[in-house]
Structures are given as C-alpha cells and as structure tokens.
All heavy atoms as an XYZ file, in Angstrom:
781
protein
N      32.821    -10.692     46.063
C      34.177    -10.624     45.570
C      34.174     -9.973     44.189
O      33.405    -10.354     43.330
C      34.727    -12.056     45.497
C      36.199    -12.121     45.574
S      36.871    -13.798     45.534
C      35.939    -14.676     46.729
N      35.054     -9.001     43.982
C      35.123     -8.324     42.687
C      35.915     -9.163     41.695
O      36.749     -9.966     42.073
C      35.779     -6.961     42.845
C      34.925     -5.979     43.600
S      35.647     -4.343     43.668
C      35.991     -4.021     41.967
N      35.655     -8.962     40.403
C      36.305     -9.755     39.361
C      37.817     -9.588     39.367
O      38.551    -10.527     39.104
C      35.744     -9.389     37.980
C      34.414    -10.030     37.661
C      33.236     -9.443     38.426
O      33.358     -8.330     38.955
O      32.199    -10.106     38.493
N      38.293     -8.392     39.664
C      39.735     -8.158     39.664
C      40.426     -8.861     40.830
O      41.619     -9.142     40.762
C      40.030     -6.664     39.689
C      39.587     -5.882     38.461
C      39.858     -4.400     38.650
C      40.287     -6.390     37.224
N      39.704     -9.142     41.910
C      40.279     -9.838     43.056
C      40.351    -11.344     42.824
O      41.125    -12.026     43.490
C      39.446     -9.576     44.317
C      39.460     -8.114     44.713
O      40.430     -7.419     44.359
O      38.514     -7.672     45.371
N      39.559    -11.882     41.925
C      39.481    -13.326     41.713
C      40.724    -13.842     40.997
O      41.353    -14.800     41.440
C      38.203    -13.682     40.936
C      36.994    -13.388     41.822
C      38.225    -15.142     40.516
C      35.682    -13.514     41.126
N      41.110    -13.210     39.897
C      42.267    -13.679     39.129
C      43.524    -13.055     39.724
O      43.688    -11.845     39.724
C      42.128    -13.288     37.644
C      40.887    -13.939     37.052
C      43.376    -13.700     36.864
C      40.571    -13.506     35.655
N      44.410    -13.906     40.241
C      45.646    -13.411     40.845
C      46.736    -13.202     39.802
O      47.382    -12.171     39.763
C      46.153    -14.404     41.896
C      45.235    -14.548     43.085
C      45.611    -13.506     44.131
N      44.629    -13.423     45.188
C      44.640    -14.159     46.286
N      45.570    -15.061     46.464
N      43.714    -13.999     47.196
N      46.990    -14.237     38.967
C      48.028    -14.132     37.939
C      47.825    -15.225     36.905
O      47.276    -16.280     37.208
C      49.422    -14.228     38.529
C      49.751    -15.590     39.118
C      51.111    -15.590     39.809
N      51.337    -16.887     40.412
C      52.154    -17.813     39.922
N      52.841    -17.568     38.835
N      52.307    -18.969     40.532
N      48.279    -14.994     35.678
C      48.227    -16.057     34.663
C      49.372    -17.043     34.894
O      50.428    -16.672     35.408
C      48.410    -15.300     33.352
C      49.138    -14.067     33.723
C      48.719    -13.725     35.123
N      49.155    -18.296     34.524
C      50.197    -19.315     34.627
C      50.681    -19.652     33.227
O      49.878    -19.779     32.299
C      49.638    -20.570     35.309
C      49.093    -20.358     36.717
C      48.490    -21.654     37.240
C      50.164    -19.858     37.654
N      51.986    -19.814     33.069
C      52.549    -20.056     31.751
C      53.685    -21.078     31.862
O      54.748    -20.769     32.390
C      53.066    -18.739     31.154
C      53.387    -18.857     29.688
O      52.806    -19.733     29.030
O      54.206    -18.060     29.214
N      53.432    -22.304     31.403
C      54.432    -23.358     31.383
C      54.431    -24.002     29.999
O      53.553    -23.724     29.179
C      54.131    -24.443     32.434
O      52.884    -25.053     32.118
C      54.073    -23.858     33.842
N      55.386    -24.870     29.743
C      55.422    -25.556     28.449
C      54.186    -26.432     28.257
O      53.620    -26.497     27.171
C      56.681    -26.412     28.341
C      57.932    -25.587     28.136
C      59.160    -26.450     27.926
O      59.023    -27.559     27.382
O      60.247    -26.008     28.298
N      53.781    -27.119     29.306
C      52.596    -27.974     29.223
C      51.356    -27.139     28.902
O      50.526    -27.525     28.074
C      52.404    -28.730     30.532
C      51.256    -29.691     30.528
C      51.168    -30.450     31.828
C      50.006    -31.422     31.821
N      49.914    -32.165     33.083
N      51.235    -25.982     29.550
C      50.086    -25.112     29.292
C      50.150    -24.498     27.897
O      49.113    -24.234     27.290
C      49.999    -24.024     30.361
C      49.643    -24.527     31.765
C      49.791    -23.419     32.777
C      48.259    -25.126     31.801
N      51.360    -24.281     27.361
C      51.491    -23.814     25.978
C      50.873    -24.823     25.017
O      50.163    -24.454     24.074
C      52.962    -23.612     25.600
C      53.551    -22.347     26.199
O      52.774    -21.478     26.625
O      54.788    -22.234     26.234
N      51.146    -26.098     25.239
C      50.593    -27.153     24.382
C      49.077    -27.214     24.496
O      48.374    -27.380     23.499
C      51.211    -28.499     24.737
C      52.675    -28.584     24.381
C      53.277    -29.885     24.835
C      54.779    -29.890     24.609
N      55.416    -31.072     25.174
N      48.552    -27.099     25.728
C      47.102    -27.123     25.929
C      46.449    -25.902     25.282
O      45.363    -26.001     24.733
C      46.772    -27.159     27.419
C      46.956    -28.514     28.037
C      46.539    -28.509     29.488
O      47.073    -27.756     30.293
N      45.588    -29.358     29.811
N      47.112    -24.767     25.344
C      46.568    -23.552     24.742
C      46.459    -23.726     23.233
O      45.454    -23.366     22.630
C      47.476    -22.371     25.097
C      46.962    -21.055     24.659
C      47.713    -19.868     25.245
N      49.140    -20.032     25.334
C      49.814    -20.125     26.490
N      49.168    -20.094     27.638
N      51.120    -20.251     26.495
N      47.489    -24.308     22.611
C      47.468    -24.503     21.159
C      46.477    -25.587     20.735
O      45.754    -25.429     19.767
C      48.869    -24.868     20.656
C      49.849    -23.723     20.845
O      49.406    -22.563     20.976
O      51.067    -23.992     20.877
N      46.435    -26.706     21.460
C      45.617    -27.848     21.052
C      44.143    -27.704     21.448
O      43.253    -28.051     20.670
C      46.184    -29.130     21.650
N      43.878    -27.211     22.682
C      42.509    -27.234     23.198
C      41.961    -25.867     23.585
O      40.880    -25.780     24.149
C      42.460    -28.163     24.417
C      42.813    -29.580     24.058
C      43.400    -30.345     25.236
O      43.821    -29.755     26.221
N      43.430    -31.660     25.122
N      42.715    -24.799     23.319
C      42.278    -23.440     23.646
C      41.998    -23.287     25.142
O      40.993    -22.713     25.548
C      41.069    -23.045     22.799
C      40.991    -21.552     22.583
O      41.987    -20.854     22.652
N      39.803    -21.062     22.296
N      42.917    -23.816     25.975
C      42.781    -23.736     27.428
C      43.834    -22.810     28.016
O      44.987    -22.822     27.587
C      42.921    -25.121     28.062
C      41.793    -26.051     27.729
C      41.955    -27.404     28.378
O      43.057    -27.817     28.716
N      40.852    -28.100     28.543
N      43.446    -22.031     29.015
C      44.321    -21.082     29.685
C      44.253    -21.347     31.180
O      43.214    -21.747     31.707
C      43.875    -19.645     29.400
C      44.001    -19.263     27.936
C      43.011    -19.610     27.019
C      45.101    -18.571     27.476
C      43.125    -19.272     25.680
C      45.224    -18.215     26.140
C      44.240    -18.572     25.258
O      44.363    -18.236     23.934
N      45.362    -21.084     31.898
C      45.408    -21.350     33.336
C      45.715    -20.074     34.105
O      46.485    -19.222     33.644
C      46.448    -22.412     33.637
N      45.102    -19.976     35.288
C      45.291    -18.816     36.158
C      45.402    -19.279     37.602
O      44.804    -20.275     37.994
C      44.084    -17.872     36.074
C      43.832    -17.329     34.703
C      42.937    -17.946     33.847
C      44.487    -16.197     34.267
C      42.693    -17.461     32.580
C      44.255    -15.686     33.000
C      43.353    -16.316     32.154
N      46.164    -18.512     38.392
C      46.083    -18.663     39.836
C      44.921    -17.782     40.265
O      44.855    -16.610     39.876
C      47.369    -18.200     40.516
C      47.301    -18.322     42.019
C      48.546    -17.825     42.721
O      49.609    -17.749     42.091
O      48.438    -17.506     43.913
N      44.012    -18.342     41.048
C      42.814    -17.601     41.447
C      42.696    -17.577     42.969
O      43.391    -18.308     43.675
C      41.533    -18.210     40.819
C      41.558    -18.080     39.313
C      41.341    -19.646     41.221
N      41.807    -16.734     43.466
C      41.539    -16.618     44.898
C      41.057    -17.957     45.435
O      40.283    -18.652     44.771
C      40.487    -15.526     45.127
C      40.331    -15.135     46.546
N      39.527    -15.824     47.408
C      40.892    -14.132     47.260
C      39.582    -15.269     48.609
N      40.407    -14.227     48.539
N      41.500    -18.328     46.628
C      41.157    -19.636     47.203
C      39.649    -19.847     47.370
O      39.152    -20.963     47.253
C      41.820    -19.808     48.586
C      43.273    -20.139     48.568
C      43.570    -21.604     48.306
N      42.790    -22.540     49.067
C      43.124    -23.016     50.254
N      44.225    -22.650     50.837
N      42.350    -23.886     50.865
N      38.909    -18.789     47.633
C      37.471    -18.905     47.883
C      36.633    -18.790     46.621
O      35.411    -18.913     46.674
C      37.031    -17.830     48.882
C      37.800    -17.828     50.185
C      37.673    -19.133     50.948
O      36.564    -19.707     50.975
O      38.680    -19.590     51.508
N      37.257    -18.553     45.469
C      36.516    -18.351     44.219
C      35.909    -19.660     43.725
O      36.557    -20.703     43.743
C      37.434    -17.779     43.151
N      34.656    -19.606     43.275
C      33.995    -20.771     42.702
C      34.233    -20.790     41.196
O      34.740    -19.831     40.621
C      32.480    -20.725     42.976
O      31.938    -19.582     42.301
C      32.190    -20.649     44.462
N      33.834    -21.889     40.549
C      33.977    -21.988     39.096
C      33.185    -20.888     38.393
O      33.646    -20.303     37.420
C      33.515    -23.361     38.609
C      34.430    -24.482     39.034
C      33.931    -25.804     38.520
C      34.844    -26.922     38.970
N      34.479    -28.207     38.368
N      31.997    -20.604     38.899
C      31.161    -19.559     38.308
C      31.811    -18.182     38.466
O      31.780    -17.363     37.546
C      29.770    -19.576     38.935
C      28.713    -18.710     38.291
C      28.533    -19.073     36.820
C      27.392    -18.847     39.019
N      32.430    -17.918     39.635
C      33.149    -16.660     39.843
C      34.280    -16.505     38.836
O      34.472    -15.440     38.247
C      33.743    -16.595     41.258
C      32.695    -16.476     42.343
O      31.571    -16.022     42.040
O      33.000    -16.829     43.499
N      35.037    -17.593     38.629
C      36.169    -17.556     37.700
C      35.663    -17.318     36.278
O      36.217    -16.506     35.537
C      36.998    -18.859     37.782
C      38.053    -18.894     36.697
C      37.624    -19.008     39.160
N      34.587    -18.004     35.896
C      34.029    -17.841     34.557
C      33.616    -16.393     34.315
O      33.970    -15.799     33.290
C      32.822    -18.771     34.375
C      32.159    -18.633     33.022
C      30.983    -19.567     32.875
C      30.306    -19.368     31.520
N      29.221    -20.292     31.295
N      32.884    -15.815     35.248
C      32.431    -14.431     35.100
C      33.605    -13.463     35.032
O      33.607    -12.529     34.232
C      31.525    -14.054     36.268
C      30.164    -14.681     36.192
C      29.322    -14.289     37.375
N      28.015    -14.923     37.327
C      27.276    -15.171     38.387
N      27.714    -14.848     39.596
N      26.096    -15.742     38.257
N      34.623    -13.683     35.875
C      35.779    -12.787     35.903
C      36.544    -12.825     34.585
O      36.918    -11.783     34.040
C      36.708    -13.162     37.060
N      36.789    -14.022     34.038
C      37.533    -14.153     32.782
C      36.731    -13.544     31.637
O      37.282    -12.817     30.802
C      37.885    -15.630     32.502
C      38.443    -15.805     31.107
C      38.879    -16.140     33.532
N      35.429    -13.820     31.582
C      34.603    -13.273     30.507
C      34.547    -11.748     30.563
O      34.633    -11.082     29.538
C      33.187    -13.856     30.571
C      33.117    -15.277     30.086
C      31.722    -15.872     30.125
O      30.835    -15.307     30.824
O      31.503    -16.897     29.476
N      34.427    -11.188     31.757
C      34.324     -9.741     31.883
C      35.672     -9.063     31.639
O      35.748     -8.062     30.926
C      33.818     -9.367     33.273
C      33.651     -7.879     33.461
C      33.074     -7.532     34.809
O      32.733     -8.415     35.589
N      32.972     -6.261     35.104
N      36.737     -9.611     32.180
C      38.041     -8.958     32.102
C      38.675     -9.077     30.717
O      39.249     -8.125     30.213
C      38.969     -9.544     33.167
C      40.230     -8.762     33.366
C      40.206     -7.506     33.963
C      41.453     -9.275     32.965
C      41.361     -6.779     34.146
C      42.612     -8.556     33.138
C      42.564     -7.308     33.738
O      43.713     -6.594     33.905
N      38.583    -10.267     30.073
C      39.242    -10.494     28.801
C      38.295    -10.439     27.594
O      38.727    -10.602     26.463
C      39.967    -11.844     28.806
C      41.077    -11.905     29.821
C      40.933    -12.656     30.972
C      42.249    -11.216     29.615
C      41.958    -12.713     31.908
C      43.282    -11.268     30.535
C      43.134    -12.025     31.686
N      36.982    -10.263     27.833
C      35.991    -10.150     26.746
C      36.003    -11.385     25.826
O      36.100    -11.279     24.612
C      36.233     -8.895     25.906
C      36.321     -7.607     26.680
C      35.012     -7.198     27.286
C      35.061     -5.805     27.876
N      35.246     -5.756     29.305
N      35.932    -12.580     26.430
C      35.895    -13.845     25.696
C      34.735    -14.688     26.210
O      34.118    -14.351     27.217
C      37.222    -14.637     25.861
C      38.371    -13.916     25.183
C      37.534    -14.892     27.315
N      34.419    -15.780     25.524
C      33.357    -16.703     25.925
C      33.999    -17.952     26.531
O      34.776    -18.639     25.874
C      32.512    -17.081     24.698
C      31.444    -18.110     24.968
C      30.355    -17.554     25.846
C      29.247    -18.594     25.981
N      28.646    -18.588     27.289
N      33.673    -18.251     27.790
C      34.228    -19.400     28.504
C      33.266    -20.573     28.378
O      32.078    -20.448     28.675
C      34.465    -19.057     29.989
C      34.903    -20.279     30.766
C      35.483    -17.945     30.117
N      33.790    -21.728     27.942
C      32.969    -22.938     27.834
C      32.982    -23.748     29.121
O      31.951    -24.271     29.531
C      33.464    -23.805     26.674
C      33.374    -23.187     25.283
C      33.894    -24.165     24.245
C      31.949    -22.788     24.962
N      34.153    -23.898     29.755
C      34.224    -24.669     30.991
C      35.369    -24.182     31.860
O      36.314    -23.555     31.388
C      34.400    -26.165     30.696
O      35.678    -26.403     30.156
N      35.262    -24.494     33.162
C      36.296    -24.144     34.132
C      36.550    -25.369     35.008
O      35.607    -25.983     35.511
C      35.854    -22.963     35.034
C      36.897    -22.669     36.094
C      35.575    -21.737     34.210
N      37.824    -25.726     35.162
C      38.210    -26.784     36.092
C      39.138    -26.165     37.128
O      40.001    -25.358     36.788
C      38.926    -27.918     35.368
C      38.040    -28.594     34.363
C      38.639    -29.819     33.742
N      40.059    -29.663     33.462
C      40.757    -30.485     32.698
N      40.171    -31.512     32.135
N      42.036    -30.300     32.485
N      38.957    -26.528     38.395
C      39.781    -25.955     39.452
C      40.467    -27.051     40.248
O      39.991    -28.188     40.300
C      38.942    -25.089     40.421
O      37.921    -25.893     40.996
C      38.333    -23.905     39.711
N      41.584    -26.684     40.874
C      42.325    -27.606     41.731
C      43.036    -26.807     42.813
O      43.522    -25.701     42.558
C      43.340    -28.397     40.919
N      43.095    -27.373     44.017
C      43.872    -26.785     45.097
C      45.268    -27.389     45.023
O      45.431    -28.609     45.056
C      43.251    -27.089     46.476
C      41.832    -26.529     46.588
C      44.151    -26.542     47.588
C      41.741    -25.046     46.646
N      46.288    -26.540     44.905
C      47.670    -26.985     44.826
C      48.294    -26.822     46.207
O      48.261    -25.732     46.780
C      48.466    -26.157     43.785
C      47.733    -26.110     42.449
C      49.878    -26.696     43.649
C      47.503    -27.449     41.795
N      48.838    -27.910     46.741
C      49.439    -27.866     48.075
C      50.764    -27.115     48.052
O      51.555    -27.269     47.136
C      49.687    -29.264     48.604
C      48.418    -30.011     48.917
C      48.754    -31.347     49.569
N      47.574    -31.929     50.151
C      47.196    -31.733     51.409
N      47.914    -30.973     52.210
N      46.107    -32.296     51.874
N      51.000    -26.307     49.090
C      52.251    -25.573     49.214
C      53.393    -26.513     49.566
O      53.194    -27.540     50.222
N      54.593    -26.177     49.122
C      55.761    -27.024     49.344
C      56.407    -26.732     50.694
O      56.384    -25.600     51.176
C      56.803    -26.778     48.255
C      56.355    -27.144     46.878
C      57.464    -26.823     45.890
C      57.062    -27.213     44.487
N      58.110    -26.898     43.514
N      57.031    -27.754     51.279
C      57.853    -27.588     52.468
C      59.186    -27.003     52.019
O      59.766    -27.468     51.045
C      58.099    -28.942     53.137
C      56.841    -29.677     53.554
C      56.265    -29.161     54.848
O      57.028    -28.576     55.646
O      55.060    -29.341     55.073
N      59.673    -25.989     52.712
C      60.938    -25.358     52.355
C      61.835    -25.246     53.581
O      61.357    -25.015     54.685
C      60.708    -23.951     51.784
C      60.125    -23.954     50.406
C      61.129    -24.500     49.432
C      60.577    -24.567     48.037
N      61.524    -25.132     47.099
N      63.137    -25.423     53.355
C      64.129    -25.250     54.411
C      65.163    -24.242     53.941
O      65.668    -24.334     52.839
C      64.834    -26.573     54.708
C      63.947    -27.625     55.293
C      64.727    -28.878     55.571
C      63.797    -29.961     56.096
N      64.506    -31.217     56.323
N      65.463    -23.288     54.807
C      66.532    -22.323     54.549
C      67.431    -22.357     55.775
O      67.059    -21.871     56.852
C      65.975    -20.903     54.309
C      65.042    -20.891     53.117
C      67.114    -19.918     54.127
C      64.343    -19.580     52.870
N      68.600    -22.960     55.615
C      69.483    -23.128     56.764
C      68.844    -24.057     57.771
O      68.431    -25.169     57.447
N      68.735    -23.593     59.011
C      68.120    -24.423     60.056
C      66.618    -24.185     60.194
O      65.949    -24.922     60.890
C      68.797    -24.141     61.402
C      70.165    -24.769     61.494
C      70.714    -24.584     62.854
N      71.387    -23.282     62.909
C      71.950    -22.782     63.989
N      71.914    -23.449     65.129
N      72.533    -21.617     63.957
N      66.113    -23.145     59.569
C      64.691    -22.840     59.731
C      63.869    -23.550     58.648
O      64.309    -23.701     57.515
C      64.460    -21.333     59.674
O      64.897    -20.819     58.446
N      62.703    -24.000     59.045
C      61.783    -24.672     58.128
C      60.533    -23.827     57.965
O      60.138    -23.111     58.876
C      61.391    -26.042     58.680
C      62.514    -27.036     58.707
C      62.060    -28.413     59.175
O      60.841    -28.665     59.130
O      62.917    -29.198     59.572
N      59.907    -23.968     56.827
C      58.673    -23.247     56.577
C      57.842    -23.980     55.550
O      58.210    -25.053     55.082
N      56.730    -23.383     55.229
C      55.834    -23.996     54.258
C      55.215    -22.886     53.425
O      54.761    -21.883     53.966
C      54.754    -24.777     54.993
C      53.787    -25.491     54.106
C      52.804    -26.308     54.956
N      51.734    -26.788     54.151
C      51.792    -27.881     53.407
N      52.888    -28.596     53.390
N      50.759    -28.265     52.687
N      55.221    -23.079     52.103
C      54.542    -22.134     51.231
C      53.035    -22.355     51.357
O      52.596    -23.472     51.607
C      54.970    -22.346     49.788
C      56.400    -21.934     49.534
C      56.717    -22.040     48.085
N      58.093    -21.655     47.824
C      58.712    -21.870     46.683
N      58.086    -22.481     45.688
N      59.951    -21.491     46.511
N      52.239    -21.319     51.147
C      50.789    -21.480     51.292
C      50.181    -22.300     50.145
O      50.718    -22.345     49.041
C      50.266    -20.049     51.264
C      51.311    -19.268     50.557
C      52.615    -19.937     50.856
N      49.046    -22.950     50.429
C      48.278    -23.622     49.385
C      47.671    -22.558     48.475
O      47.417    -21.435     48.911
C      47.159    -24.460     49.995
C      47.688    -25.588     50.848
O      48.850    -25.968     50.772
N      46.837    -26.124     51.698
N      47.425    -22.916     47.198
C      46.830    -21.972     46.261
C      45.908    -22.714     45.313
O      45.932    -23.935     45.240
C      47.886    -21.177     45.513
C      48.899    -21.977     44.769
C      49.967    -22.647     45.302
C      48.945    -22.213     43.371
N      50.673    -23.268     44.319
C      50.080    -23.029     43.112
C      48.159    -21.818     42.299
C      50.420    -23.441     41.840
C      48.507    -22.233     41.028
C      49.628    -23.033     40.810
N      45.072    -21.964     44.620
C      44.068    -22.557     43.738
C      44.395    -22.231     42.286
O      44.716    -21.093     41.956
C      42.681    -22.018     44.081
C      41.542    -22.759     43.423
C      40.218    -22.250     43.958
C      39.150    -23.298     43.832
N      37.905    -22.878     44.467
N      44.313    -23.266     41.432
C      44.558    -23.107     40.001
C      43.252    -23.342     39.261
O      42.493    -24.238     39.597
C      45.606    -24.125     39.552
C      45.854    -24.118     38.062
C      47.084    -24.912     37.670
C      46.879    -26.390     37.717
N      48.036    -27.131     37.137
N      43.004    -22.523     38.239
C      41.819    -22.682     37.397
C      42.264    -22.881     35.959
O      43.077    -22.116     35.449
C      40.922    -21.456     37.502
N      41.729    -23.927     35.313
C      41.987    -24.205     33.905
C      40.716    -23.853     33.142
O      39.664    -24.464     33.351
C      42.356    -25.669     33.717
C      42.882    -26.070     32.359
C      44.193    -25.347     32.080
C      43.109    -27.560     32.302
N      40.816    -22.849     32.262
C      39.652    -22.280     31.580
C      39.699    -22.658     30.103
O      40.713    -22.436     29.445
C      39.656    -20.741     31.738
C      38.501    -20.122     30.993
C      39.625    -20.357     33.201
N      38.603    -23.235     29.584
C      38.488    -23.560     28.162
C      37.646    -22.485     27.493
O      36.530    -22.202     27.930
C      37.826    -24.936     27.962
O      38.567    -25.911     28.690
C      37.793    -25.309     26.493
N      38.202    -21.896     26.430
C      37.508    -20.828     25.709
C      36.841    -21.354     24.450
O      37.203    -22.409     23.931
C      38.492    -19.727     25.314
C      39.244    -19.030     26.429
C      40.103    -17.922     25.853
C      38.310    -18.483     27.481
N      35.869    -20.567     23.953
C      35.181    -20.890     22.700
C      36.190    -20.854     21.552
O      37.145    -20.076     21.573
C      34.074    -19.864     22.455
C      33.185    -20.173     21.270
C      32.145    -19.098     21.114
C      32.765    -17.937     20.366
N      31.829    -16.925     19.926
N      35.979    -21.698     20.555
C      36.847    -21.739     19.376
C      36.913    -20.364     18.727
O      35.890    -19.721     18.519
C      36.301    -22.756     18.378
C      37.286    -23.157     17.305
C      38.474    -23.910     17.837
O      38.284    -24.768     18.728
O      39.597    -23.652     17.370
N      38.123    -19.896     18.458
C      38.304    -18.587     17.846
C      38.629    -17.493     18.855
O      39.183    -16.468     18.476
N      38.278    -17.680     20.116
C      38.616    -16.705     21.151
C      40.036    -16.949     21.639
O      40.513    -18.086     21.642
C      37.660    -16.796     22.338
C      36.336    -16.098     22.077
O      36.200    -15.507     21.003
O      35.447    -16.163     22.946
N      40.711    -15.894     22.061
C      42.057    -16.010     22.595
C      42.287    -14.876     23.589
O      41.628    -13.830     23.522
C      43.086    -15.956     21.488
N      43.213    -15.078     24.500
C      43.600    -14.045     25.457
C      44.951    -13.524     25.007
O      45.932    -14.273     24.955
C      43.633    -14.616     26.887
C      42.228    -15.046     27.316
C      44.196    -13.579     27.845
C      42.146    -15.712     28.647
N      45.014    -12.250     24.668
C      46.224    -11.666     24.070
C      47.399    -11.638     25.034
O      48.539    -11.528     24.606
C      45.926    -10.271     23.577
O      45.514     -9.458     24.648
N      47.144    -11.767     26.316
C      48.192    -11.781     27.331
C      49.200    -12.885     27.070
O      50.398    -12.732     27.303
C      47.524    -11.988     28.700
C      48.307    -11.742     29.951
C      48.600    -10.256     30.057
C      47.508    -12.191     31.149
N      48.746    -14.020     26.538
C      49.601    -15.180     26.320
C      50.183    -15.224     24.912
O      51.081    -15.995     24.652
C      48.804    -16.461     26.537
C      48.358    -16.663     27.953
C      47.098    -16.268     28.363
C      49.192    -17.249     28.885
C      46.680    -16.459     29.664
C      48.791    -17.431     30.183
C      47.536    -17.041     30.578
N      49.678    -14.454     23.988
C      50.037    -14.596     22.582
C      51.326    -13.895     22.201
O      51.815    -14.055     21.107
C      48.899    -14.077     21.690
C      47.561    -14.730     21.946
C      47.583    -16.240     21.844
O      48.289    -16.778     20.978
O      46.914    -16.880     22.665
N      51.913    -13.120     23.089
C      53.088    -12.335     22.745
C      54.405    -13.083     22.798
O      55.459    -12.502     22.795
N      54.393    -14.412     22.831
C      55.626    -15.183     22.965
C      56.285    -15.462     21.648
O      55.748    -15.663     20.661
C      55.341    -16.488     23.679
C      54.883    -16.231     25.102
C      54.650    -17.500     25.791
C      56.014    -18.001     26.252
N      55.988    -19.182     26.997
C-alpha cells in the first residue's frame, strides 16, 4: 500500500482542536486495512514530522433512512497520531 493511499482525509472537530493544542495530537480517516506502522510511516513521509504514537479505532457506519428506503453508511477507520513536541502539521493551523 502506498503512503498516499493510506491517509484518506484529515478530521477536524472541536474536541480534536483541544487535543491538538493540549497534547499535539492529530486525527485522520485512514484506509481500513492500514496498520499503525503504515499510518506512522505515511504521516512521517507526507508531512515531514516525527510521530511518537498512533492509536486506531474502527468507527461503525450509521443506519440511514431516506423516505421508505433504508441503508447503511460504511464502517471506517480513524487514526489518532501524537507528534513530537515542536512538530505541527500546517494543514490544521490555518484556522
């Protein structure tokens, strides 16, 4: 798996803003098959930072109804990445 395929999109919420300021942690939606080591290598190579730890979780997709039809959103994987003190990802800093 290539590094660009592993990271799907950055996640940005109020809770993650607080974690970014207090603990230097960033969150991404990642490929379902990606391991912690894959995520670490991808973030370090793509953003040129030093990763201290990676935590992952599978997020269950929600049940959705539109009119009479029912469906389900797909499950996805979230990675919470802790960076070395002093490192930052400029993608999130423009707020």
